[in-house]
C-alpha positions in Angstrom: 23.1 6.1 -36.6 23.7 6.7 -33.0 20.7 7.5 -31.3 20.0 11.2 -29.7 18.9 10.5 -25.8 15.8 12.1 -25.0 15.1 12.5 -21.2 11.7 13.5 -19.4 10.9 14.7 -16.0 7.7 13.8 -14.9 6.2 10.4 -15.6 2.6 12.2 -15.9 0.0 12.2 -18.1 1.3 15.3 -20.4 4.7 13.9 -20.4 4.5 10.9 -21.2 1.6 11.5 -24.0 4.4 13.6 -25.4 6.6 10.9 -25.5 3.7 8.4 -27.2 3.6 11.3 -30.2 7.7 11.3 -30.2 7.5 7.5 -30.9 4.7 7.8 -33.6 6.8 10.3 -35.4 10.4 9.0 -35.1 10.0 5.5 -33.1 14.1 5.2 -33.9 15.3 8.6 -33.1 15.5 8.5 -29.2 16.7 6.7 -26.6 14.5 7.5 -24.0 14.5 7.7 -20.3 11.6 8.5 -17.9 11.9 9.6 -14.2 8.4 10.0 -11.8 8.9 10.6 -8.2 5.8 8.3 -7.7 5.6 4.4 -7.3 3.6 4.1 -10.7 3.6 3.7 -14.7 1.7 7.1 -16.0 -1.9 6.7 -15.1 -4.9 8.6 -15.1 -5.0 11.5 -13.0 -8.3 12.8 -14.2 -10.1 9.4 -12.7 -8.8 9.2 -9.2 -12.0 10.8 -8.1 -13.1 6.8 -9.6 -10.8 5.1 -7.2 -11.9 7.4 -4.4 -15.6 6.8 -4.7 -14.9 3.1 -4.9 -15.9 2.7 -8.8 -12.2 1.3 -10.0 -9.0 0.5 -8.6 -5.5 1.7 -9.8 -5.0 -0.9 -12.1 -8.0 0.5 -14.4 -7.1 3.8 -14.6 -3.1 3.0 -15.5 -2.9 4.5 -19.1 0.4 2.7 -20.0 1.7 0.0 -17.8 4.9 -1.6 -17.2 5.2 -3.4 -19.9 4.7 -0.6 -22.4 7.8 1.1 -21.3 9.6 -2.3 -21.9 8.1 -2.8 -25.1 9.2 0.8 -26.6 12.7 0.6 -24.9 12.2 3.1 -22.1 14.1 3.5 -19.2 11.8 4.1 -16.7 13.1 5.1 -12.8 9.7 5.5 -10.7 10.0 6.8 -7.0 13.0 9.0 -7.8 13.0 12.5 -8.2 15.2 14.5 -10.6 17.1 17.2 -8.2 19.2 19.3 -10.6 19.6 20.1 -14.1 23.0 21.1 -15.8 22.0 22.9 -18.7 25.8 23.7 -19.7 26.6 19.6 -19.6 23.2 19.0 -20.8 22.8 16.1 -17.7 20.7 15.8 -14.8 21.1 14.6 -11.4 18.2 12.7 -9.1 17.9 11.7 -5.7 19.4 8.4 -5.7 22.8 9.5 -7.1 21.9 9.2 -10.7 23.4 11.2 -13.5 21.9 10.9 -17.0 23.0 12.9 -19.9 20.5 14.4 -22.2 20.2 15.6 -25.7 17.0 16.8 -25.5 14.9 17.4 -21.8 11.6 17.9 -21.4 10.0 18.7 -18.3 6.9 17.7 -17.5 6.7 18.1 -13.7 3.0 19.1 -13.6 1.7 21.4 -10.5 1.4 20.9 -7.1 -1.8 21.2 -4.8 -1.8 25.1 -3.1 -2.2 24.2 0.7 -4.1 27.1 2.7 -1.3 28.5 5.2 -4.0 27.7 7.7 -2.6 27.6 11.4 -2.9 23.4 11.8 -2.6 22.9 8.2 0.4 20.6 9.6 -1.8 18.5 11.8 -2.5 14.5 10.9 -5.7 14.2 9.0 -5.0 17.3 6.5 -4.9 16.6 3.0 -4.4 17.6 -0.6 -6.5 15.3 -3.4 -4.0 15.2 -6.3 -2.1 12.0 -6.6 -2.8 7.7 -5.6 -1.3 8.7 -2.0 -3.9 11.3 -1.4 -6.6 8.9 -2.2 -5.0 6.1 -0.1 -5.1 8.3 2.9 -8.5 9.5 2.9 -9.8 6.1 2.2 -7.3 4.7 5.8 -8.7 7.8 7.2 -12.8 6.8 6.0 -12.0 3.5 7.8 -11.0 4.8 11.2 -13.2 8.3 11.4 -16.7 9.3 10.3 -16.6 13.3 9.6 -15.0 15.4 6.8 -14.7 18.5 5.4 -13.8 19.5 1.8 -12.2 23.2 1.7 -13.0 23.8 -2.3 -16.8 23.9 -4.0 -14.5 23.6 -7.5 -14.4 20.3 -9.7 -11.8 18.7 -7.5 -13.3 19.2 -4.0 -16.6 18.0 -5.0 -15.4 14.9 -6.6 -13.3 14.2 -3.5 -16.5 15.0 -1.2 -18.9 12.5 -3.2 -15.7 9.8 -3.0 -16.0 10.3 1.0 -19.5 10.3 1.0 -19.2 6.6 -0.9 -16.8 5.6 2.0 -19.6 6.5 4.5 -18.3 9.5 5.8 -20.3 12.6 6.6 -18.9 15.5 4.4 -19.2 19.5 4.7 -18.0 21.1 1.7 -17.0 24.9 2.5 -16.5 27.5 -0.1 -15.9 31.0 -0.4 -18.0 31.7 -3.1 -22.0 31.9 -2.9 -22.3 29.5 -5.7 -20.3 25.7 -6.8 -18.0 25.8 -9.6 -18.5 29.4 -10.5 -15.4 29.6 -12.8 -17.5 26.9 -14.9 -21.1 27.4 -13.9 -23.2 30.9 -13.8 -25.2 30.9 -10.6 -28.4 29.1 -12.0 -26.1 25.7 -13.0 -24.4 26.2 -9.9 -27.6 26.4 -7.8 -29.4 22.9 -9.8 -25.6 21.6 -8.6 -25.6 22.1 -5.2 -29.4 21.1 -5.0 -28.7 17.9 -6.7 -25.7 17.4 -4.4 -27.6 17.9 -1.3 -30.2 15.5 -2.0 -27.2 12.8 -2.1 -25.9 13.7 1.4 -23.5 16.7 1.2 -23.8 19.4 3.4 -22.3 23.1 2.1 -21.3 25.9 3.7 -20.9 28.5 1.2 -19.1 32.2 1.6 -17.0 31.1 4.6 -13.4 31.7 5.0 -11.4 29.0 6.7 -9.3 30.5 9.5 -7.9 27.5 11.7 -7.5 23.8 11.7 -8.1 22.8 15.4 -7.0 20.2 17.1 -4.3 18.4 19.1 -1.8 16.1 16.9 -4.8 15.1 14.9 -7.2 17.5 13.0 -10.5 17.8 15.3 -12.4 20.5 13.3 -12.2 23.6 11.3 -12.7 27.1 12.7 -13.7 30.1 10.6 -13.1 33.7 10.1 -16.8 34.6 11.2 -16.0 32.5 14.3 -17.8 29.2 13.6 -16.7 25.7 13.9 -17.7 22.6 12.3 -15.9 19.2 13.5 -14.1 17.3 11.0 -11.9 13.8 11.7 -10.1 14.7 8.3 -9.5 17.8 6.3 -9.1 17.8 2.5 -7.8 20.9 0.6 -9.0 21.1 -3.0 -8.6 25.0 -3.3 -6.4 24.8 -6.6 -3.1 24.2 -7.8 0.1 26.1 -9.0 2.8 25.0 -11.0 5.5 22.7 -10.5 8.5 25.1 -11.5 10.9 25.0 -8.8 13.7 22.7 -10.4 13.2 24.6 -13.7 13.8 27.6 -11.8 16.7 26.7 -9.5 18.4 25.4 -13.0 18.5 28.9 -14.9 15.4 28.5 -17.2 13.2 31.4 -17.3 10.1 31.3 -15.1 7.1 33.6 -14.3 3.8 31.8 -13.2 5.1 28.7 -14.9 8.0 27.5 -17.1 8.2 30.4 -19.9 7.4 28.3 -23.5 7.2 29.9 -26.8 4.7 28.0 -29.3 6.8 25.1 -30.0 7.0 24.5 -25.9 10.7 25.4 -26.1 12.4 27.5 -23.1 14.9 30.0 -23.3 17.7 27.6 -23.1 18.0 25.3 -26.0 17.5 21.9 -26.2 15.0 21.8 -23.2 11.5 21.8 -23.7 8.6 22.0 -21.1 4.8 20.9 -21.4 1.8 20.0 -18.9 0.9 22.4 -15.9 4.2 23.5 -15.1 4.2 25.6 -18.0 3.1 29.0 -19.1 2.1 30.1 -22.5 1.1 33.6 -23.8 0.3 34.3 -20.2 -2.1 30.9 -19.4 -1.4 28.3 -17.3 -3.7 25.6 -18.2 -4.8 22.8 -15.7 -7.1 20.3 -17.8 -6.0 17.4 -20.0 -7.1 18.6 -23.5 -4.7 21.6 -23.7 -1.8 19.5 -22.3 -2.2 16.8 -24.6 -2.5 19.4 -27.7 1.3 20.8 -26.3 2.3 17.8 -26.3 1.6 16.9 -30.0 3.0 20.3 -31.2 6.3 19.9 -28.8 6.7 15.9 -30.4 6.7 18.0 -34.2 9.4 20.6 -32.9 11.5 17.5 -31.2 11.3 15.0 -34.0 12.0 17.9 -37.1 8.4 18.1 -38.5 7.2 21.6 -39.4 4.0 22.7 -38.0 2.5 26.0 -36.7 3.0 25.5 -33.1 0.4 25.5 -30.2 -1.7 28.5 -30.3 -3.9 28.4 -26.9 -6.9 26.3 -26.4 -10.2 27.3 -25.3 -11.0 25.1 -22.0 -14.0 22.8 -21.2 -15.1 21.3 -17.9 -16.9 17.7 -17.8 -18.0 16.9 -14.5 -20.0 13.6 -13.6 -21.0 13.4 -9.8 -23.0 10.2 -9.1 -25.3 10.8 -12.2 -25.0 14.3 -12.3 -23.5 15.9 -15.8 -22.2 19.0 -16.2 -20.1 20.5 -19.2 -18.8 24.3 -19.8 -17.0 26.0 -21.9 -15.7 29.2 -23.1 -17.3 32.4 -21.7 -19.8 31.0 -19.1 -21.5 34.8 -17.9 -23.3 37.5 -19.6 -22.3 41.1 -20.1 -23.7 43.9 -22.0 -22.5 42.6 -25.5 -23.6 39.1 -25.0 -26.8 37.4 -26.0 -28.0 33.9 -24.7 -30.3 31.2 -25.9 -31.5 29.5 -22.7 -33.4 26.3 -22.2 -34.6 25.8 -18.5 -37.0 22.5 -17.6 -37.0 22.3 -14.0 -38.9 19.1 -14.2 -36.2 17.0 -15.7 -33.5 18.8 -14.0 -32.4 20.3 -17.7 -30.2 23.7 -17.8 -28.8 24.9 -21.2 -27.3 27.8 -22.5 -25.4 29.3 -25.5 -23.7 32.5 -25.5 -23.2 34.8 -28.7 -21.1 37.8 -29.6 -21.4 39.4 -32.9 -23.6 36.5 -34.0 -20.8 33.9 -32.9 -21.0 31.0 -30.1 -18.4 32.2 -27.4 -19.4 29.7 -24.8 -21.9 27.6 -23.6 -23.3 25.8 -19.9 -24.9 22.7 -19.9 -26.8 20.7 -17.0 -28.1 17.9 -16.8 -28.3 17.1 -20.6 -24.8 17.4 -21.8 -25.0 15.4 -24.8 -24.2 18.0 -27.0 -21.1 19.5 -24.9 -18.1 18.3 -27.4 -20.2 19.5 -30.5 -20.6 22.9 -28.9 -17.1 22.9 -27.8 -16.3 22.4 -31.4 -18.4 25.2 -32.5 -16.8 27.6 -30.1 -13.4 26.8 -31.2 -14.2 27.9 -34.9 -16.3 30.8 -34.0 -19.3 29.2 -35.9 -22.4 31.2 -36.2 -25.5 30.6 -33.9 -27.3 29.4 -36.7 -25.0 26.5 -37.7 -26.1 24.9 -33.8 -29.7 26.0 -33.8 -30.5 24.5 -37.7 -28.9 21.2 -36.9 -30.5 21.7 -33.1 -33.8 21.5 -34.3 -33.8 18.6 -36.5 -31.5 16.3 -34.4 -33.3 13.8 -32.0 -31.2 11.1 -31.1 -27.5 10.7 -30.7 -27.2 8.9 -33.9 -28.8 11.6 -35.6 -25.9 13.9 -34.3 -23.0 12.4 -35.0 -24.6 11.4 -38.6 -24.6 14.9 -39.5 -21.0 16.2 -37.9 -18.1 17.1 -40.6 -15.1 15.2 -40.5 -13.0 17.8 -39.1 -15.5 17.7 -36.0 -13.7 17.3 -32.4 -15.2 13.9 -30.9 -12.6 13.4 -27.9 -11.7 17.0 -27.1 -9.1 15.6 -24.4 -6.9 13.6 -27.2 -8.0 15.7 -30.2 -9.4 13.0 -32.0 -11.9 13.8 -35.1 -14.8 12.1 -36.1 -12.9 11.5 -39.6 -10.3 9.6 -37.7 -12.6 7.3 -35.8 -14.5 7.0 -38.8 -11.5 5.8 -40.7 -10.4 3.8 -38.1 -13.6 1.9 -37.6 -13.6 1.2 -41.9 -10.2 0.5 -42.1 -9.8 -2.1 -39.1 -13.5 -3.6 -38.7 -13.7 -1.8 -35.2 -17.4 -2.4 -33.8 -16.9 -1.4 -30.0 -15.8 1.4 -28.0 -13.1 0.0 -26.0 -11.5 -0.9 -29.7 -12.1 2.3 -30.6 -10.3 3.8 -27.3 -7.8 1.3 -28.0 -6.9 2.6 -31.6 -7.3 6.3 -31.5 -7.4 7.1 -27.7 -10.9 8.3 -28.2 -12.9 8.2 -24.4 -9.6 7.5 -23.3 -9.0 10.1 -20.7 -12.0 11.5 -19.1 -14.7 9.3 -20.6 -16.9 12.3 -21.2 -17.6 11.4 -24.9 -17.7 7.9 -24.4 -21.6 8.2 -25.5 -20.5 10.1 -28.8 -18.0 7.4 -29.5 -20.6 4.8 -28.8 -23.0 6.7 -31.0 -20.6 6.7 -34.2 -19.6 3.0 -33.8 -23.5 2.5 -34.3 -23.7 4.9 -36.7 -20.6 3.9 -39.1 -20.3 0.4 -38.2 -24.2 -0.8 -38.7 -25.3 -4.2 -37.7 -21.5 -5.1 -36.6 -22.4 -2.6 -33.3 -24.9 -4.1 -30.7 -26.2 -1.4 -28.1 -25.6 -3.6 -25.4 -22.4 -4.5 -26.2 -20.7 -7.4 -24.4 -17.4 -6.9 -22.8 -14.5 -7.9 -25.0 -11.6 -9.1 -22.9 -9.5 -6.2 -23.5 -8.8 -3.9 -26.2 -6.7 -6.4 -28.4 -10.0 -8.4 -29.5 -13.8 -8.3 -30.0 -14.4 -11.4 -28.2 -15.9 -11.8 -24.6 -14.9 -14.1 -22.2 -17.1 -16.9 -23.1 -16.5 -16.6 -26.8 -12.4 -17.0 -26.1 -13.2 -19.9 -23.7 -15.2 -21.7 -26.5 -12.7 -21.1 -29.4 -10.1 -22.5 -27.3 -12.6 -25.5 -26.5 -13.2 -25.9 -30.0 -9.8 -25.1 -31.8 -7.9 -27.4 -29.2 -6.0 -23.9 -28.5 -3.0 -24.7 -26.1 -0.7 -21.2 -25.1 -1.5 -17.9 -25.2 0.2 -16.9 -28.2 -1.6 -19.9 -30.3 -4.9 -18.1 -29.0 -3.6 -14.9 -29.8 -2.7 -15.6 -33.4 -5.6 -17.8 -34.1 -8.4 -15.4 -32.7 -7.0 -12.2 -34.4 -6.0 -10.5 -31.5 -5.1 -7.1 -33.0 -1.4 -6.5 -30.9 0.5 -9.6 -31.6 1.8 -9.5 -28.4 -1.2 -9.4 -26.3 -1.8 -6.5 -23.6 -0.8 -6.6 -19.7 -5.1 -7.4 -19.1 -5.6 -10.2 -21.7 -2.2 -12.1 -21.0 -3.0 -12.9 -17.5 -6.3 -13.3 -18.6 -5.5 -16.0 -21.4 -3.1 -17.6 -18.9 -5.6 -18.4 -16.8 -8.3 -19.6 -19.2 -5.7 -21.9 -20.7 -4.9 -23.6 -17.0 -8.8 -23.8 -15.7 -9.2 -25.4 -18.8 -6.7 -28.2 -19.4 -5.3 -28.1 -15.6 -3.6 -31.6 -16.2 -1.8 -30.3 -20.1 -1.5 -26.6 -19.8 2.0 -25.4 -18.7 1.8 -22.6 -16.7 3.2 -19.3 -18.4 5.1 -17.4 -15.5 5.8 -14.7 -17.6 2.3 -14.2 -18.4 1.7 -13.8 -14.7 1.8 -10.5 -12.4 5.0 -9.7 -11.3 4.1 -10.1 -7.8 2.9 -13.6 -8.6 6.4 -14.1 -10.5 8.4 -12.7 -7.0 6.2 -14.7 -4.6 6.2 -11.4 -2.8 4.4 -8.1 -2.6 6.5 -5.2 -4.1 6.2 -2.0 -1.6 6.5 1.6 -2.6 9.8 1.8 -1.6 10.9 -0.8 -3.8 11.3 -3.7 -1.1 9.3 -6.5 -0.9 7.1 -8.1 1.9 7.2 -12.0 2.8 4.5 -13.9 4.0 4.9 -17.3 5.0 1.9 -19.8 5.3 0.3 -20.3 8.5 -2.3 -22.7 8.3 -5.4 -21.7 10.2 -3.5 -18.8 11.4 -1.7 -21.4 13.9 2.2 -21.6 14.3 4.7 -23.4 16.7 8.1 -22.1 18.0 10.5 -23.2 15.7 8.5 -21.4 12.7 8.8 -18.5 14.9 12.3 -18.6 15.6 13.3 -19.4 11.9 10.8 -16.2 11.3 12.8 -14.4 13.9 16.7 -15.2 12.6 15.7 -14.5 9.3 14.5 -10.9 10.1 17.5 -10.6 12.1 19.8 -11.6 9.5 18.2 -9.7 6.4 17.6 -6.8 8.6 13.5 -6.6 7.9 12.3 -3.1 8.9 9.0 -4.2 9.8 7.3 -7.4 11.5 3.8 -7.2 11.5 0.9 -9.2 12.3 -1.8 -9.2 9.1 -5.4 -9.6 9.3 -5.4 -13.2 8.0 -3.2 -14.3 11.2 -0.2 -14.7 9.5 3.2 -12.6 9.8 4.5 -10.3 7.4 8.0 -9.3 6.9 8.3 -6.1 5.1 11.5 -4.2 3.7 13.1 -6.9 1.8 15.3 -7.1 -1.0 14.8 -8.4 -4.1 18.3 -10.2 -4.3 17.6 -11.6 -0.9 14.1 -13.2 -1.9 15.6 -16.5 -3.0 17.9 -16.6 0.3 15.1 -16.1 2.4 12.6 -18.2 1.1 15.3 -21.1 1.5 16.0 -20.2 5.2 12.4 -20.2 6.1 11.6 -23.2 4.7 8.0 -22.7 5.1 5.3 -22.5 2.2 4.6 -19.2 0.9 1.2 -17.5 1.9 0.3 -16.6 -1.1 -0.5 -13.0 -0.5 0.0 -11.8 -3.8 -2.2 -14.9 -5.4 -5.2 -14.8 -7.5 -6.4 -17.6 -5.7 -6.7 -19.1 -2.0 -4.9 -16.3 0.0 -6.1 -17.1 3.5 -8.3 -19.3 6.0 -9.0 -17.2 9.2 -10.4 -19.2 12.1 -11.3 -18.4 15.3 -9.6 -20.7 18.7 -12.8 -23.5 18.1 -14.1 -25.7 20.7 -11.1 -26.9 22.0 -10.5 -23.1 24.1 -13.4 -21.1 23.4 -16.4 -21.8 26.3 -19.0 -20.5 23.4 -17.4 -22.9 20.4 -19.4 -25.5 18.9 -16.8 -27.3 16.7 -13.1 -27.5 15.7 -12.7 -24.5 13.5 -9.1 -24.8 13.4 -9.1 -28.2 12.0 -11.6 -27.6 9.6 -10.0 -24.0 8.4 -6.8 -26.2 8.4 -8.4 -28.7 6.2 -9.9 -26.1 3.7 -6.3 -24.6 3.5 -4.5 -27.0 2.8 -7.2 -28.5 -0.3 -7.4 -25.2 -2.1 -3.7 -24.4 -1.5 -2.1 -23.3 -5.0 -5.8 -23.3 -6.4 -5.4 -20.1 -9.6 -8.8 -18.3 -9.5 -9.8 -15.1 -11.5 -8.9 -13.0 -8.5 -7.7 -13.6 -4.6 -10.1 -15.9 -2.5 -10.1 -15.1 1.4 -11.8 -17.3 3.5 -12.6 -18.2 7.5 -14.3 -20.7 9.6 -15.7 -19.6 12.8 -16.9 -21.9 15.9 -20.2 -20.6 16.8 -22.6 -17.5 15.7 -20.6 -14.9 16.8 -18.1 -15.1 14.0 -14.8 -13.9 15.5 -13.7 -15.0 11.9 -15.6 -12.2 10.2 -17.2 -14.7 7.7 -19.8 -11.6 6.8 -17.2 -10.0 4.7 -15.0 -13.1 3.6 -15.3 -15.3 -0.3 -16.2 -18.2 1.5 -17.0 -18.3 5.6 -18.2 -21.3 7.4 -19.9 -20.8 10.8 -20.2 -23.7 13.1 -23.1 -24.2 14.8 -24.7 -26.9 17.1 -25.0 -29.9 14.5 -24.4 -28.3 11.5 -22.6 -25.7 9.6 -23.5 -22.4 7.9 -21.6 -21.5 4.4 -21.6 -17.9 3.5 -20.6 -16.9 0.3 -20.0 -13.7 -1.8 -18.4 -11.2 1.1 -15.9 -8.2 0.5 -14.4 -6.7 3.1 -12.8 -4.2 0.6 -13.4 -0.7 -1.1 -16.6 -2.5 -2.9 -17.9 -4.2 0.5 -20.3 -6.4 0.3 -21.9 -8.8 2.9 -21.7 -12.6 2.2 -24.8 -14.3 1.4 -25.9 -17.7 2.9 -25.4 -20.3 0.6 -26.2 -23.8 1.8 -26.8 -25.2 5.5 -24.5 -28.9 5.7 -24.1 -31.6 8.5 -20.6 -33.0 8.2 -17.4 -31.2 7.7 -17.0 -33.3 4.3 -20.0 -31.6 3.4 -18.2 -28.1 3.8 -15.6 -28.9 1.4 -17.6 -30.6 -1.1 -20.0 -27.7 -0.9 -17.1 -25.1 -1.3 -15.3 -26.9 -3.5 -18.2 -26.9 -5.9 -18.8 -23.1 -5.4 -15.2 -22.4 -5.9 -15.1 -24.4 -9.5 -18.4 -22.8 -11.0 -16.8 -19.4 -10.1 -13.4 -20.5 -11.8 -15.3 -21.3 -14.8 -17.8 -18.9 -15.1 -16.1 -15.3 -13.6 -14.3 -13.0 -15.8 -11.3 -12.7 -14.7 -10.2 -10.4 -11.9 -13.7 -10.7 -10.7 -14.0 -10.9 -6.8 -16.5 -13.4 -5.7 -18.4 -10.7 -4.5 -18.9 -8.9 -8.3 -19.5 -12.6 -9.5 -22.3 -13.6 -7.1 -23.9 -9.7 -7.4 -23.7 -10.9 -11.2 -25.2 -14.7 -11.1 -27.6 -14.1 -8.2 -27.5 -16.2 -5.4 -30.5 -18.2 -6.2 -29.4 -19.5 -9.3 -26.0 -20.4 -7.7 -28.0 -22.7 -5.4 -30.1 -24.2 -8.4 -26.4 -25.1 -9.7 -24.9 -27.0 -7.0 -28.3 -28.8 -5.7 -28.1 -30.9 -9.1 -26.6 -33.9 -8.0 -24.6 -34.7 -10.9 -23.5 -31.0 -11.5 -22.5 -31.1 -8.1 -20.3 -34.2 -8.6 -19.1 -33.2 -11.7 -17.9 -29.7 -10.0 -15.9 -31.5 -7.3 -14.5 -33.7 -9.7 -13.0 -31.3 -12.1 -12.1 -29.2 -8.9 -10.1 -32.3 -7.3 -8.6 -32.6 -10.9 -6.9 -29.5 -11.1 -5.9 -29.1 -7.2 -4.2 -32.7 -8.2 -1.9 -31.1 -10.4 -1.3 -27.9 -8.7 2.6 -28.1 -8.4 4.0 -24.8 -6.3 7.0 -25.4 -8.4 8.8 -22.9 -5.6 10.7 -25.4 -3.3 12.0 -26.9 -6.7 13.3 -23.6 -7.8 14.7 -22.9 -4.3 16.6 -25.9 -4.2 18.7 -24.7 -6.8 20.3 -21.8 -5.5 21.4 -20.5 -9.1 18.2 -21.1 -10.7 16.6 -19.2 -7.9 18.5 -16.0 -8.5 18.5 -16.0 -12.5 14.6 -16.2 -11.7 14.9 -13.1 -9.5 17.4 -11.3 -12.1 15.8 -11.9 -14.8 12.2 -10.4 -13.2 13.0 -6.9 -14.2 11.0 -4.3 -12.5 11.2 -0.6 -12.0 10.6 0.5 -8.1 7.0 0.3 -7.5 5.6 -1.8 -10.0 2.4 -3.8 -8.9 
């Protein structure tokens, strides 16, 4: 039987979750095509604040990576917008000239940020806080400017403000109301939140109406209706969102505030559905993830022909965690004449709890400081439970484990994903789950906002008993309960030799593994057996496989290696000729003292590398990227050593080294440290008669100053000490840990002690030399055979924007 064609417009959380539900109900029924206008796979928008705050990276908030689409036979087009829907012919068209037919169409275009129509709102430095691009713009601004103003004291505005503080900016939060988050919190909780955030460094300008953004080309300040003005280098508008329903409206689909749908998420056009923030259901528009996921579940049932009562609407709840501040609210938050309440106010501990009651039934709750009862209260509000059901249990419960033990199986644990206690308990018992990470991978509980993580942890502890460890080890990924150290020991003990064997013998829950564990296992196997292990190119990240970094527009950047930042006229001519021939869009000198060619087409990569005939600068590598150098004693009047020569030695010695993460080095010829060793993984500073070796630095979002590892006399000692340090890092760090993270965890004194042992020092150098003796780029061999090179590139199928 021919499959029906299902097309999804919008690659966000709501739409992709609906597709997940379709795949559960009818995995073979549809050929699925997804269009997303951002150059990324499906990611968790709720966690954007953590990316901005520096707590995590974009890869960590990805919900469905590129492999998921491929494994489920989904055609994904990223960086491509649908511009028209022909409901009569049942086709869609895109801005890339593509036309696709559908049998079922799902519109999940989400929402757009509401931008205040202020004079000056079009100036450089004015942004919303809605997607990854907005985060990148704010991070960039923080590196060049110091003063930010956030307009909006709601959930999103406060999370943006916290992130900007973490980035080193001073932040004013402007809000029209006299209390923060007035839609989710009463005045008491709002004032408590303000007090706590002020102690963290936020400054609040309440009851202020923005009137004008001042400045020339770039924002310089924000003027208010009362005539006052504040300075600003960056203005972030976080004043709300509105449904993105223009495409539907232009296509003749009925729209009010959002796209109008019935209880089965059907529009007025047969075969066309809508889900998420773009939707209006029974007069309500939702902007939180839990109702959107509920919509997706009900819509999937309809599409797959499964009977259901349909979506009935949702009781809204809000969870906020900004730098240790816990806030929860659900349902009704302010009393009226008919409402009674139960309140607890502990000013000393900073705890405020209020439960609202109408006609003896729980109708709302506001929690500040202690929110562990939040999910349970939400469940009681949803079923209009009598207040006695909460009070009787609350009086007798003392610990989280007691709380989850007393819950009925139908109690919702994860509101975002609609996961009940019963579902989690069944999964724990039937599949032997013992960690929160496993429960997340199996049931999706705690997968979205993370607010229920403590409840899930308590439930695992309660159900799994002795198998659960309170201070649980970090498993390699959700495919296994084993930690990195346990996996390495098992590989050694059982003599395992390739990734599939590891996953099979060690009982991986997923036969194919995942995008997190496959590269890690490939690295660990190569690190343990450098002479015998054959690197699995298919287990590497796309950029590493292509030897180039993919850009937002789907083109690539090519970086030839320049040892120590030194080049010559011959190589420069080759670079210039290649740039002209292949119409390179941008030629840029990088911070690592190399030349980066941007805008290269994928099909041109093999020819470009062949014509350059230069080694790759490995700007994509989990390994040595570059060794930055100053000009040294030959030219600089302050220089004490040959920094270029030593930097070149280091770069050639460790070129091609595989490591848990990227490694950047530098060599400076004097204490002026022009090569910026204080923020490098390894920074060498030449002094009169000796060298200082600094390690564990990082100039990225997680900025960290390097620490002094050793002082040595000769260049040979520099090479040996660096080798021992890097080999110890290679052997003991978790995959994707930068040296900054690893040094912080291990402690610099411990690392010094390890390297101070003469025998250990020699063995680390021996193992590093053994590893480097067999490191073969293999790239020139591929490029010598043009057919082989083109086959390689054609077989790497990457959606536009893949990282």
